[in-house]
Backbone as CSV, one residue per row, in Angstrom:
resi,resn,N_x,N_y,N_z,CA_x,CA_y,CA_z,C_x,C_y,C_z
1,UNK,0.841,-1.204,0.000,0.000,0.000,0.000,0.871,1.248,0.000
2,UNK,0.442,2.237,-0.763,1.093,3.548,-0.753,0.204,4.539,-0.010
3,UNK,0.823,5.342,0.837,0.118,6.405,1.541,0.729,7.728,1.095
4,UNK,-0.057,8.536,0.421,0.406,9.831,-0.083,0.099,10.887,0.977
5,UNK,1.085,11.732,1.253,1.014,12.612,2.420,1.447,14.031,2.087
6,UNK,0.723,14.990,2.650,1.146,16.391,2.599,0.576,17.097,3.823
7,UNK,1.309,18.062,4.347,0.798,18.853,5.464,0.933,20.333,5.139
8,UNK,0.087,21.128,5.774,0.185,22.583,5.708,0.356,23.089,7.138
9,UNK,1.323,23.957,7.333,1.667,24.404,8.680,1.504,25.916,8.816
10,UNK,1.348,26.343,10.065,1.204,27.772,10.367,2.182,28.144,11.473
11,UNK,2.444,29.437,11.651,3.379,29.861,12.698,2.860,29.537,14.102
12,UNK,3.768,29.616,15.058,3.446,29.367,16.462,2.300,30.274,16.921
13,UNK,1.344,29.696,17.612,0.181,30.455,18.072,0.273,30.843,19.547
14,UNK,1.431,30.634,20.152,1.618,31.034,21.548,2.065,32.493,21.593
15,UNK,1.276,33.379,22.196,1.596,34.815,22.195,2.972,35.127,22.762
16,UNK,3.417,34.361,23.759,4.709,34.660,24.378,5.876,34.441,23.420
17,UNK,5.691,33.557,22.442,6.756,33.324,21.458,6.903,34.539,20.552
18,UNK,5.791,35.075,20.069,5.848,36.275,19.236,6.428,37.443,20.017
19,UNK,6.042,37.592,21.277,6.575,38.690,22.090,8.073,38.541,22.291
20,UNK,8.545,37.311,22.487,9.985,37.078,22.650,10.736,37.436,21.374
21,UNK,10.149,37.112,20.227,10.767,37.464,18.947,10.819,38.978,18.792
22,UNK,9.746,39.648,19.148,9.721,41.112,19.050,10.799,41.741,19.929
23,UNK,10.938,41.248,21.151,11.961,41.796,22.053,13.355,41.568,21.497
24,UNK,13.583,40.369,20.993,14.908,40.047,20.451,15.239,40.930,19.257
25,UNK,14.272,41.135,18.380,14.502,41.977,17.199,14.770,43.414,17.616
26,UNK,13.998,43.922,18.572,14.180,45.305,19.017,15.547,45.511,19.652
27,UNK,15.994,44.516,20.421,17.274,44.643,21.119,18.465,44.408,20.199
28,UNK,18.263,43.638,19.150,19.381,43.249,18.284,19.133,43.626,16.828
29,UNK,18.396,44.704,16.614,18.052,45.104,15.255,19.311,45.444,14.460
30,UNK,19.410,44.885,13.269,20.563,45.106,12.403,20.086,45.399,10.986
31,UNK,20.963,46.023,10.236,20.670,46.224,8.820,20.730,44.880,8.105
32,UNK,19.903,44.677,7.100,19.969,43.431,6.335,21.355,43.246,5.725
33,UNK,21.873,42.026,5.674,23.206,41.784,5.099,23.341,42.283,3.669
34,UNK,22.232,42.310,2.947,22.280,42.714,1.537,22.235,44.229,1.345
35,UNK,22.039,44.981,2.425,21.899,46.435,2.298,23.242,47.082,1.966
36,UNK,23.292,47.791,0.857,24.517,48.475,0.448,24.555,49.881,1.037
37,UNK,25.730,50.460,1.017,25.889,51.833,1.487,25.022,52.780,0.666
38,UNK,24.989,52.561,-0.637,24.233,53.442,-1.523,22.729,53.335,-1.264
39,UNK,22.247,52.112,-1.043,20.821,51.940,-0.775,20.447,52.536,0.572
40,UNK,21.347,52.376,1.552,21.092,52.971,2.867,20.988,54.487,2.755
41,UNK,21.899,55.080,1.984,21.869,56.528,1.791,20.570,56.962,1.126
42,UNK,20.136,56.191,0.139,18.886,56.507,-0.546,17.702,56.414,0.412
43,UNK,17.683,55.350,1.230,16.599,55.186,2.200,16.559,56.348,3.192
44,UNK,17.745,56.857,3.512,17.845,57.957,4.475,17.543,59.315,3.853
45,UNK,17.382,59.333,2.534,17.092,60.588,1.850,18.308,61.470,1.657
46,UNK,19.500,60.889,1.730,20.726,61.666,1.553,20.970,61.896,0.067
47,UNK,21.242,63.130,-0.295,21.460,63.467,-1.702,22.810,64.117,-1.959
48,UNK,23.495,64.532,-0.904,24.794,65.191,-1.053,25.847,64.140,-1.394
49,UNK,26.346,64.177,-2.628,27.299,63.170,-3.086,28.561,63.151,-2.243
50,UNK,29.035,64.311,-1.822,30.251,64.369,-1.014,30.013,63.761,0.371
51,UNK,28.863,64.059,0.950,28.556,63.486,2.265,28.485,61.967,2.185
52,UNK,27.853,61.485,1.134,27.748,60.031,0.960,29.134,59.424,0.766
53,UNK,29.945,60.064,-0.058,31.272,59.540,-0.358,32.128,59.427,0.887
54,UNK,32.071,60.433,1.760,32.972,60.465,2.911,32.345,59.884,4.187
55,UNK,31.199,59.256,4.036,30.611,58.512,5.152,30.933,57.038,4.949
56,UNK,31.573,56.439,5.924,31.935,55.026,5.784,30.677,54.160,5.730
57,UNK,30.850,52.957,5.206,29.703,52.051,5.124,29.167,51.741,6.513
58,UNK,30.066,51.471,7.469,29.619,51.151,8.829,28.830,52.309,9.429
59,UNK,29.312,53.516,9.216,28.610,54.685,9.750,27.260,54.868,9.070
60,UNK,27.226,54.607,7.763,25.971,54.741,7.026,24.945,53.720,7.522
61,UNK,25.407,52.485,7.720,24.489,51.453,8.188,24.016,51.742,9.608
62,UNK,24.903,52.316,10.420,24.508,52.691,11.784,23.421,53.760,11.756
63,UNK,23.561,54.727,10.838,22.524,55.748,10.677,21.197,55.105,10.256
64,UNK,21.308,54.147,9.344,20.111,53.460,8.848,19.403,52.732,9.980
65,UNK,20.180,52.028,10.814,19.604,51.292,11.944,18.905,52.245,12.906
66,UNK,19.567,53.363,13.230,18.960,54.340,14.143,17.656,54.903,13.580
67,UNK,17.657,55.130,12.277,16.482,55.735,11.644,15.315,54.754,11.523
68,UNK,15.618,53.499,11.204,14.543,52.569,10.846,14.248,51.502,11.898
69,UNK,14.944,51.546,13.036,14.726,50.502,14.047,13.240,50.363,14.408
70,UNK,12.621,51.457,14.796,11.222,51.391,15.226,10.284,51.059,14.073
71,UNK,10.587,51.590,12.905,9.703,51.398,11.753,9.778,49.982,11.201
72,UNK,10.978,49.406,11.174,11.178,48.112,10.528,11.115,46.934,11.490
73,UNK,11.234,47.188,12.792,11.351,46.087,13.748,10.150,45.149,13.692
74,UNK,8.949,45.703,13.609,7.757,44.853,13.580,7.719,44.007,12.316
75,UNK,8.138,44.589,11.200,8.182,43.847,9.938,9.168,42.690,10.026
76,UNK,10.348,42.952,10.597,11.362,41.908,10.745,10.876,40.829,11.707
77,UNK,10.257,41.251,12.807,9.746,40.292,13.789,8.674,39.399,13.174
78,UNK,7.799,39.990,12.375,6.746,39.208,11.729,7.339,38.176,10.781
79,UNK,8.383,38.577,10.060,9.035,37.646,9.138,9.660,36.480,9.897
80,UNK,10.341,36.773,11.007,10.948,35.712,11.808,9.875,34.815,12.419
81,UNK,8.787,35.411,12.883,7.706,34.637,13.482,7.064,33.705,12.454
82,UNK,6.862,34.200,11.242,6.281,33.359,10.196,7.148,32.129,9.923
83,UNK,8.450,32.273,10.084,9.352,31.148,9.827,9.221,30.043,10.862
84,UNK,8.543,30.302,11.977,8.302,29.215,12.933,7.386,28.154,12.333
85,UNK,6.747,28.454,11.214,5.915,27.444,10.547,6.756,26.316,9.962
86,UNK,8.081,26.500,9.921,8.981,25.442,9.456,9.593,24.661,10.619
87,UNK,9.294,25.051,11.831,9.900,24.478,13.032,8.842,23.699,13.805
88,UNK,8.956,22.376,13.805,7.960,21.556,14.477,7.923,21.727,15.979
89,UNK,8.944,22.354,16.554,8.923,22.635,17.975,8.075,23.838,18.320
90,UNK,7.796,24.680,17.336,7.058,25.919,17.582,5.804,26.043,16.719
91,UNK,5.951,25.783,15.422,4.814,25.922,14.521,3.761,24.859,14.759
92,UNK,2.658,24.960,14.046,1.555,24.019,14.203,1.123,23.457,12.853
93,UNK,0.528,22.290,12.899,-0.075,21.690,11.715,-1.504,22.199,11.590
94,UNK,-1.818,22.774,10.450,-3.182,23.249,10.204,-4.003,22.217,9.444
95,UNK,-3.359,21.532,8.487,-4.065,20.559,7.650,-3.144,19.376,7.379
96,UNK,-3.705,18.187,7.415,-3.012,16.979,6.963,-3.829,16.385,5.826
97,UNK,-3.165,16.114,4.707,-3.818,15.473,3.580,-3.264,14.076,3.375
98,UNK,-4.145,13.112,3.145,-3.744,11.719,2.945,-4.517,11.115,1.778
99,UNK,-3.872,10.178,1.092,-4.563,9.342,0.116,-3.970,7.945,0.219
100,UNK,-4.826,6.947,0.162,-4.404,5.556,0.288,-4.552,4.872,-1.063
101,UNK,-3.413,4.481,-1.629,-3.392,3.899,-2.968,-4.146,4.807,-3.942
102,UNK,-5.178,4.298,-4.605,-5.883,5.099,-5.610,-7.183,5.712,-5.089
103,UNK,-7.390,5.661,-3.779,-8.606,6.240,-3.199,-8.543,7.765,-3.239
104,UNK,-9.691,8.427,-3.241,-9.688,9.899,-3.224,-8.977,10.429,-1.980
105,UNK,-8.265,11.531,-2.099,-7.587,12.106,-0.930,-8.598,12.601,0.100
106,UNK,-8.166,12.601,1.349,-8.974,13.151,2.437,-8.116,14.156,3.195
107,UNK,-8.775,15.131,3.802,-8.046,16.132,4.576,-8.547,16.140,6.011
108,UNK,-7.649,16.517,6.906,-7.959,16.603,8.328,-7.598,18.008,8.794
109,UNK,-8.603,18.716,9.303,-8.370,20.070,9.800,-9.513,20.438,10.727
110,UNK,-9.373,21.552,11.404,-10.410,22.040,12.310,-10.593,23.533,12.099
111,UNK,-11.828,23.974,12.183,-12.072,25.418,12.129,-11.446,26.119,13.328
112,UNK,-11.272,25.382,14.422,-10.563,25.905,15.593,-9.082,25.580,15.432
113,UNK,-8.481,26.135,14.395,-7.115,25.769,14.028,-6.089,26.150,15.084
114,UNK,-6.372,27.153,15.897,-5.400,27.583,16.905,-5.352,26.642,18.094
115,UNK,-6.479,25.969,18.402,-6.518,25.189,19.626,-6.816,23.720,19.470
116,UNK,-7.009,23.246,18.238,-7.463,21.868,18.049,-6.476,21.031,17.248
117,UNK,-5.209,21.410,17.275,-4.203,20.692,16.485,-4.119,19.224,16.881
118,UNK,-4.184,18.930,18.174,-4.042,17.550,18.638,-5.122,16.650,18.043
119,UNK,-6.345,17.150,17.950,-7.435,16.356,17.382,-7.214,16.086,15.900
120,UNK,-6.666,17.071,15.197,-6.376,16.907,13.772,-5.333,15.810,13.571
121,UNK,-4.263,15.864,14.338,-3.204,14.859,14.217,-3.729,13.481,14.607
122,UNK,-4.485,13.405,15.690,-5.026,12.120,16.142,-5.946,11.507,15.092
123,UNK,-6.769,12.332,14.452,-7.676,11.824,13.422,-6.895,11.258,12.240
124,UNK,-5.828,11.939,11.845,-5.000,11.440,10.741,-4.309,10.140,11.143
125,UNK,-3.801,10.083,12.369,-3.162,8.853,12.850,-4.155,7.687,12.836
126,UNK,-5.379,7.927,13.262,-6.391,6.867,13.271,-6.706,6.392,11.859
127,UNK,-6.744,7.321,10.915,-7.002,6.934,9.524,-5.887,6.040,9.002
128,UNK,-4.650,6.361,9.361,-3.516,5.537,8.932,-3.592,4.157,9.581
129,UNK,-3.885,4.110,10.880,-4.016,2.818,11.574,-5.098,1.961,10.936
130,UNK,-6.230,2.571,10.643,-7.366,1.816,10.113,-7.156,1.358,8.676
131,UNK,-6.178,1.942,7.995,-5.936,1.576,6.597,-5.051,0.351,6.455
132,UNK,-4.459,-0.075,7.556,-3.390,-1.071,7.479,-3.736,-2.291,8.319
133,UNK,-3.672,-3.469,7.702,-3.881,-4.731,8.409,-2.550,-5.470,8.484
134,UNK,-1.880,-5.445,9.621,-0.535,-6.031,9.724,-0.474,-7.497,9.317
135,UNK,-1.557,-8.228,9.505,-1.525,-9.664,9.214,-1.549,-9.972,7.727
136,UNK,-2.025,-9.019,6.918,-2.176,-9.313,5.490,-1.510,-8.307,4.566
137,UNK,-1.237,-7.112,5.045,-0.687,-6.060,4.188,0.821,-5.944,4.360
138,UNK,1.488,-5.633,3.253,2.895,-5.253,3.375,2.967,-3.870,4.000
139,UNK,4.089,-3.565,4.612,4.230,-2.265,5.260,4.070,-1.165,4.210
140,UNK,3.292,-0.134,4.511,3.034,0.900,3.499,4.260,1.747,3.193
141,UNK,4.244,2.318,1.997,5.264,3.275,1.576,4.637,4.664,1.639
142,UNK,5.304,5.578,2.333,4.811,6.949,2.445,5.428,7.787,1.330
143,UNK,4.579,8.435,0.560,4.997,9.166,-0.633,4.642,10.638,-0.474
144,UNK,5.590,11.501,-0.807,5.321,12.932,-0.774,6.510,13.709,-1.282
145,UNK,6.334,15.008,-1.427,7.407,15.867,-1.921,8.143,16.473,-0.737
146,UNK,9.416,16.139,-0.590,10.239,16.532,0.561,9.666,15.937,1.849
147,UNK,9.072,14.766,1.703,8.325,14.160,2.802,9.225,13.698,3.936
148,UNK,10.465,13.301,3.625,11.331,12.786,4.693,11.845,13.895,5.591
149,UNK,12.237,15.009,5.009,12.871,16.066,5.795,11.898,17.119,6.302
150,UNK,10.685,17.141,5.773,9.735,18.129,6.287,8.485,17.482,6.865
151,UNK,7.631,16.913,6.032,6.328,16.449,6.509,6.451,15.434,7.643
152,UNK,7.209,14.368,7.421,7.326,13.337,8.452,8.013,13.867,9.700
153,UNK,9.058,14.649,9.508,9.778,15.185,10.670,8.887,16.145,11.469
154,UNK,8.160,16.992,10.773,7.296,17.962,11.454,6.194,17.235,12.231
155,UNK,5.578,16.236,11.608,4.534,15.474,12.299,5.104,14.789,13.535
156,UNK,6.285,14.192,13.404,6.935,13.551,14.554,7.143,14.554,15.684
157,UNK,7.665,15.714,15.351,7.939,16.720,16.373,6.659,17.186,17.059
158,UNK,5.590,17.389,16.287,4.330,17.819,16.898,3.735,16.713,17.773
159,UNK,3.872,15.461,17.337,3.371,14.351,18.148,4.111,14.279,19.479
160,UNK,5.421,14.517,19.446,6.208,14.519,20.680,5.773,15.671,21.579
161,UNK,5.672,16.866,21.015,5.300,18.047,21.801,3.930,17.867,22.448
162,UNK,2.988,17.303,21.689,1.608,17.188,22.166,1.326,15.883,22.899
163,UNK,2.291,14.969,22.891,2.105,13.701,23.585,1.110,12.780,22.921
164,UNK,1.136,12.710,21.595,0.207,11.872,20.835,0.947,10.638,20.331
165,UNK,0.438,9.466,20.648,1.065,8.217,20.213,0.797,7.985,18.727
166,UNK,1.830,7.911,17.891,1.606,7.693,16.458,1.555,6.207,16.122
167,UNK,1.012,5.861,14.968,1.089,4.473,14.508,2.550,4.079,14.294
168,UNK,2.877,2.857,14.648,4.275,2.418,14.554,4.751,2.290,13.118
169,UNK,3.827,2.260,12.174,4.222,2.058,10.773,4.688,3.338,10.093
170,UNK,4.538,4.485,10.750,4.988,5.730,10.115,6.507,5.821,10.224
171,UNK,7.221,5.901,9.103,8.696,5.882,9.125,9.282,7.269,9.378
172,UNK,9.110,7.766,10.593,9.521,9.133,10.898,11.001,9.388,10.634
173,UNK,11.828,8.402,10.861,13.270,8.623,10.778,13.892,7.984,9.534
174,UNK,13.066,7.727,8.548,13.566,7.134,7.309,14.458,8.106,6.558
175,UNK,15.413,7.549,5.851,16.234,8.340,4.941,15.574,8.322,3.558
176,UNK,15.877,9.302,2.731,15.154,9.409,1.454,15.242,8.172,0.572
177,UNK,16.257,7.347,0.757,16.438,6.180,-0.097,15.887,4.897,0.542
178,UNK,15.324,4.983,1.742,14.789,3.792,2.401,13.540,3.279,1.688
179,UNK,13.242,1.998,1.921,12.159,1.338,1.193,10.772,1.843,1.560
180,UNK,10.616,2.410,2.742,9.275,2.753,3.217,8.905,4.213,2.981
181,UNK,9.727,4.905,2.207,9.394,6.257,1.775,9.727,6.397,0.291
182,UNK,9.001,7.277,-0.357,9.329,7.673,-1.727,9.207,9.184,-1.753
183,UNK,10.353,9.843,-1.645,10.393,11.307,-1.620,10.595,11.792,-3.044
184,UNK,9.560,12.394,-3.621,9.630,12.768,-5.030,10.704,13.809,-5.299
185,UNK,11.031,14.636,-4.299,12.067,15.639,-4.520,13.432,14.987,-4.668
186,UNK,13.800,14.131,-3.724,15.135,13.535,-3.784,15.221,12.472,-4.874
187,UNK,14.111,11.825,-5.174,14.153,10.852,-6.277,14.407,11.559,-7.606
188,UNK,13.956,12.808,-7.711,14.176,13.566,-8.946,15.521,14.282,-8.937
189,UNK,15.829,14.977,-7.858,16.986,15.881,-7.828,18.220,15.284,-7.169
190,UNK,18.094,14.126,-6.518,19.228,13.548,-5.810,19.270,14.007,-4.363
191,UNK,20.098,13.335,-3.576,20.140,13.590,-2.138,20.536,15.028,-1.835
192,UNK,21.473,15.580,-2.571,21.947,16.936,-2.299,21.259,17.991,-3.158
193,UNK,20.373,17.568,-4.031,19.692,18.516,-4.900,18.318,18.876,-4.373
194,UNK,17.671,19.785,-5.064,16.311,20.166,-4.682,15.553,20.621,-5.923
195,UNK,14.259,20.460,-5.863,13.382,20.949,-6.919,12.027,21.223,-6.274
196,UNK,11.434,22.352,-6.597,10.129,22.680,-6.047,9.040,21.817,-6.654
197,UNK,7.994,21.592,-5.886,6.878,20.795,-6.387,6.261,21.450,-7.618
198,UNK,6.128,22.769,-7.594,5.551,23.463,-8.733,6.372,23.297,-9.999
199,UNK,7.691,23.428,-9.858,8.561,23.278,-11.025,8.484,21.866,-11.580
200,UNK,8.452,20.877,-10.684,8.384,19.493,-11.142,7.060,19.223,-11.848
201,UNK,5.994,19.810,-11.352,4.705,19.677,-12.043,4.769,20.283,-13.441
202,UNK,5.404,21.446,-13.555,5.540,22.081,-14.864,6.329,21.193,-15.820
203,UNK,7.412,20.617,-15.325,8.252,19.753,-16.157,7.458,18.554,-16.677
204,UNK,6.614,18.000,-15.810,5.890,16.778,-16.159,4.500,17.049,-16.736
205,UNK,4.138,18.330,-16.857,2.838,18.662,-17.426,1.662,18.309,-16.530
206,UNK,1.879,18.393,-15.218,0.843,18.081,-14.230,0.220,19.387,-13.747
207,UNK,-1.107,19.463,-13.597,-1.747,20.701,-13.119,-1.090,21.214,-11.851
208,UNK,-0.806,22.497,-11.829,0.026,23.061,-10.769,-0.809,23.610,-9.625
209,UNK,-0.086,24.155,-8.643,-0.706,24.700,-7.439,-1.740,25.763,-7.796
210,UNK,-2.858,25.716,-7.101,-3.916,26.682,-7.338,-4.968,26.207,-8.319
211,UNK,-4.667,25.121,-9.051,-5.636,24.630,-10.035,-6.950,24.254,-9.366
212,UNK,-6.870,23.745,-8.123,-8.072,23.326,-7.413,-8.844,24.508,-6.819
213,UNK,-8.253,25.713,-6.851,-8.927,26.922,-6.358,-9.246,27.861,-7.512
214,UNK,-9.612,27.272,-8.637,-9.965,28.043,-9.839,-8.842,28.978,-10.260
215,UNK,-7.601,28.510,-10.080,-6.448,29.272,-10.529,-5.981,30.337,-9.568
216,UNK,-6.623,30.480,-8.406,-6.188,31.483,-7.436,-4.798,31.129,-6.923
217,UNK,-3.942,32.126,-6.854,-2.562,31.884,-6.445,-2.494,31.470,-4.981
218,UNK,-1.770,30.387,-4.724,-1.518,29.940,-3.357,-0.285,29.049,-3.358
219,UNK,0.527,29.191,-2.339,1.626,28.268,-2.092,1.847,28.240,-0.586
220,UNK,2.870,27.503,-0.156,3.089,27.338,1.274,3.288,28.639,2.019
221,UNK,3.894,29.630,1.365,4.156,30.906,2.029,2.878,31.697,2.290
222,UNK,1.782,31.323,1.630,0.523,32.054,1.754,-0.484,31.351,2.659
223,UNK,-0.119,30.173,3.154,-1.069,29.386,3.939,-1.562,30.154,5.160
224,UNK,-0.645,30.800,5.900,-1.056,31.520,7.101,-2.030,32.643,6.761
225,UNK,-1.791,33.343,5.667,-2.691,34.432,5.280,-4.095,33.902,4.984
226,UNK,-4.172,32.748,4.337,-5.476,32.136,4.075,-6.142,31.707,5.378
227,UNK,-5.376,31.077,6.260,-5.951,30.565,7.509,-6.511,31.696,8.361
228,UNK,-5.725,32.745,8.553,-6.187,33.816,9.430,-7.322,34.627,8.805
229,UNK,-7.493,34.492,7.492,-8.616,35.146,6.815,-9.880,34.285,6.848
230,UNK,-9.836,33.173,7.591,-10.997,32.304,7.705,-11.170,31.349,6.549
231,UNK,-10.079,31.074,5.830,-10.169,30.245,4.635,-9.423,28.927,4.787
232,UNK,-9.502,28.327,5.973,-8.789,27.069,6.170,-9.362,25.960,5.291
233,UNK,-10.645,26.030,4.953,-11.221,25.035,4.050,-10.551,25.099,2.680
234,UNK,-10.219,26.306,2.224,-9.493,26.440,0.960,-8.079,25.886,1.085
235,UNK,-7.460,26.074,2.245,-6.132,25.496,2.475,-6.213,23.973,2.425
236,UNK,-7.281,23.406,2.986,-7.463,21.957,2.931,-7.626,21.481,1.488
237,UNK,-8.355,22.247,0.688,-8.509,21.912,-0.730,-7.162,21.963,-1.438
238,UNK,-6.372,22.979,-1.124,-5.026,23.110,-1.687,-4.148,21.942,-1.256
239,UNK,-4.242,21.545,0.015,-3.453,20.427,0.529,-3.800,19.135,-0.205
240,UNK,-5.092,18.907,-0.409,-5.520,17.733,-1.173,-4.945,17.779,-2.585
241,UNK,-4.881,18.982,-3.150,-4.270,19.127,-4.469,-2.817,18.706,-4.470
242,UNK,-2.085,19.061,-3.416,-0.683,18.656,-3.327,-0.548,17.145,-3.170
243,UNK,-1.478,16.524,-2.459,-1.477,15.061,-2.355,-1.671,14.448,-3.737
244,UNK,-2.614,14.981,-4.492,-2.849,14.488,-5.854,-1.626,14.700,-6.731
245,UNK,-0.975,15.856,-6.571,0.219,16.123,-7.369,1.328,15.128,-7.031
246,UNK,1.509,14.861,-5.744,2.533,13.894,-5.342,2.225,12.512,-5.913
247,UNK,0.956,12.138,-5.905,0.586,10.828,-6.451,0.827,10.778,-7.957
248,UNK,0.470,11.838,-8.651,0.689,11.872,-10.102,2.171,11.807,-10.437
249,UNK,2.984,12.548,-9.682,4.432,12.527,-9.909,4.989,11.140,-9.628
250,UNK,4.561,10.534,-8.531,5.015,9.182,-8.190,4.722,8.214,-9.332
251,UNK,3.521,8.278,-9.879,3.158,7.344,-10.944,3.955,7.599,-12.212
252,UNK,4.274,8.858,-12.479,5.128,9.156,-13.631,6.546,8.643,-13.392
253,UNK,7.063,8.855,-12.189,8.448,8.483,-11.893,8.634,6.976,-11.768
254,UNK,7.552,6.254,-11.516,7.625,4.792,-11.459,7.039,4.162,-12.723
255,UNK,6.793,5.003,-13.732,6.342,4.567,-15.057,5.018,3.798,-15.003
256,UNK,4.146,4.213,-14.082,2.808,3.629,-14.009,1.805,4.407,-14.848
257,UNK,2.182,5.622,-15.246,1.308,6.419,-16.106,2.156,7.103,-17.157
258,UNK,1.546,7.381,-18.296,2.269,7.997,-19.409,2.134,9.508,-19.352
259,UNK,2.986,10.180,-20.136,2.940,11.645,-20.209,1.648,12.090,-20.859
C-alpha cells in the first residue's frame, strides 16, 4: 500500500513566542546583510554626493539602523515569526492530507485551528491505523514531496510536543532512499539537490498549485494568510491538491502512467 502525504503548517500560536521574537529583534536590530551603502543613503534621503562619499559604510548602516529601528522592527519580527511554521517545535499543523493507494484524498483540519491541532493529528493517525492490516498487508510506503525532511519530521515533532502516540508504521526517521518512503524531490533531484513541487509539475505537465482553487494563487508561504482570513477550508482543498500532485508525480516516476 502507498500512503500519499502532505501537510500545511502555520506559525506558532503562543503569544509569548511572538513577544519574545519582538523583544529580540528590538534589542538586536541590524541592517539586512544585503543592504549596500548606496541603498542605505537613498533610504535615508541623503542626496549630497560628497557626504555620501565620505561617510563610511559602517557609519551609514549605523545611521540606517537608528532611523529605521522602530519602523522596521515589527516587519522583521513578523518575518521571523512566520518562519516558525517550518519548526515543528514551535509551529503548528493546520491541515493533513492523505490518500491511500488510488482512493480519493482526504483532509484533516479544524475550524478551531489555533486550539485543536491535537485532534487533527489524532484523526490522521487513526485513519492511517485503520488503513493497514498487519496480518495481510505489506508495510506501506509513504509518498510525498520533501516528505522525509519536512512532513514526516514535522509530524513527529508535533506528536512529541503534544504527547500523541503515532502508529508504529509511520517511518519518521527514514532516509530518502529507504524502502518505506518515496520522496519525489530527492528521487528527482538527488540527495543533495532540490526541486520545487511546482517546477516538477511544470516539467511533467501536471496541473500546478492553485488549479483546485480556480487558478487562485496559493503556495506554502501564503497558507497563514489564508488561515487567518478564515479560509482554512481552501487550504485543505489546496493540501488535497498537493497530495494528488505527489501521487501523479510518483506514478510518472515509477512509469505507471504515461505523459
